[in-house]
C-alpha positions in Angstrom: -299.6 -22.2 222.1 -296.2 -23.4 220.9 -296.3 -21.0 218.0 -296.8 -18.1 220.5 -293.7 -19.3 222.5 -291.6 -19.5 219.4 -292.4 -16.0 218.3 -291.7 -14.6 221.8 -288.4 -16.4 221.9 -287.5 -15.1 218.4 -288.2 -11.5 219.4 -286.0 -11.9 222.5 -283.1 -13.2 220.5 -283.1 -10.1 218.3 -283.1 -7.7 221.3 -280.1 -9.5 222.8 -278.2 -8.8 219.6 -279.0 -5.1 219.8 -278.1 -4.9 223.5 -274.8 -6.7 222.8 -274.0 -4.4 220.0 -274.7 -1.3 222.1 -272.5 -2.6 224.9 -269.7 -3.3 222.4 -269.9 0.2 220.9 -270.0 1.8 224.4 -267.0 -0.2 225.6 -265.0 0.7 222.4 -265.7 4.4 222.9 -264.7 4.1 226.6 -261.5 2.3 225.7 -260.6 4.9 223.0 -260.9 7.7 225.6 -258.7 5.9 228.1 -256.0 5.3 225.4 -256.1 9.0 224.4 -255.7 10.0 228.0 -252.7 7.7 228.5 -251.1 9.0 225.3 -251.4 12.6 226.5 -250.1 11.6 229.9 -247.0 10.1 228.3 -246.3 13.2 226.3 -246.6 15.4 229.5 -244.1 13.1 231.4 -241.6 13.4 228.5 -241.9 17.2 228.5 -241.4 17.2 232.2 -238.2 15.1 232.0 -236.7 17.2 229.2 -237.7 20.3 231.2 -235.9 19.0 234.3 -232.8 18.4 232.2 -233.0 22.0 230.9 -233.4 23.3 234.4 -230.4 21.3 235.7 -228.3 22.6 232.7 -229.3 26.2 233.4 -228.3 25.7 237.1 -225.0 24.3 236.0 -224.5 27.3 233.8 -225.0 29.5 236.8 -222.4 27.6 238.8 -219.9 27.8 235.9 -220.5 31.6 235.6 -220.0 32.1 239.4 -216.8 30.1 239.3 -215.6 32.3 236.5 -216.4 35.4 238.4 -215.1 34.2 241.8 -212.3 31.7 241.1 -211.2 29.8 244.2 -207.6 29.6 242.9 -207.0 33.4 243.2 -208.2 36.4 245.0 -208.9 38.3 241.8 -212.6 38.9 241.0 -213.7 38.3 237.5 -215.7 40.6 235.3 -218.9 40.2 233.2 -216.6 39.7 230.2 -215.4 36.4 231.8 -218.9 35.1 232.1 -219.9 35.3 228.5 -217.5 32.7 227.3 -219.1 29.6 225.7 -220.2 26.8 228.1 -219.4 23.3 227.2 -221.5 20.8 229.2 -220.2 17.2 229.8 -221.4 14.7 227.3 -223.3 12.5 229.8 -226.9 11.4 229.8 -228.2 14.3 231.9 -226.7 17.0 229.6 -226.8 15.3 226.2 -228.7 17.4 223.7 -228.6 20.5 226.0 -226.9 23.9 225.3 -226.4 26.8 227.7 -226.0 30.5 227.0 -224.8 32.9 229.7 -225.5 36.6 230.0 -224.1 39.0 232.5 -225.3 42.6 233.1 -223.6 45.1 235.4 -225.4 47.9 237.3 -222.9 50.3 238.8 -223.1 51.5 242.4 -226.3 49.8 243.3 -225.4 48.1 246.6 -223.5 50.4 249.0 -221.6 51.9 246.0 -220.7 48.5 244.7 -221.6 47.0 241.3 -224.5 44.5 241.1 -224.0 41.7 238.6 -227.1 39.9 237.2 -226.1 36.5 235.6 -228.7 34.8 233.5 -228.3 31.2 232.3 -230.6 30.0 229.6 -230.5 26.3 228.7 -232.2 24.6 225.8 -232.6 20.8 225.7 -233.7 18.9 222.6 -234.6 15.2 222.6 -236.0 14.0 219.2 -238.9 16.3 218.5 -239.3 17.7 222.1 -237.5 21.0 223.0 -237.7 22.9 226.2 -236.0 26.0 227.5 -235.4 27.1 231.1 -233.7 30.2 232.5 -232.2 30.9 235.9 -231.0 34.3 237.1 -228.7 35.2 240.0 -227.5 38.5 241.4 -224.1 38.9 242.8 -222.2 41.7 244.5 -218.4 42.0 245.1 -218.0 42.5 248.8 
């Protein structure tokens, strides 16, 4: 009778080892999936931050272009030629690694015989190996 109990106990010990190994493999696969998901999430957040910097830079470019077209220091209205000058952004954290290109297109006599100006600001921001580009367009009319 003791021999029978010993054999049963021996079989149960082997099955515990198989179950423990199965649980260990299952948890390892689960952990690998979670780690991969966190890695992808971090990359998406980094792209979102660099994209937000690019959008802010493009909006700043629009503000610079409008201030060149309609200066507050005089009543003279600028021309599309004034907008295309190079834009230098301040060297602060929000703009570091960003560049802005401005483009101005004129359509004559569109709004009550007045010219319609379309200003497009395209900003590109680069941080290490991440690069994003954002564009913002505005239409303006001399009243």
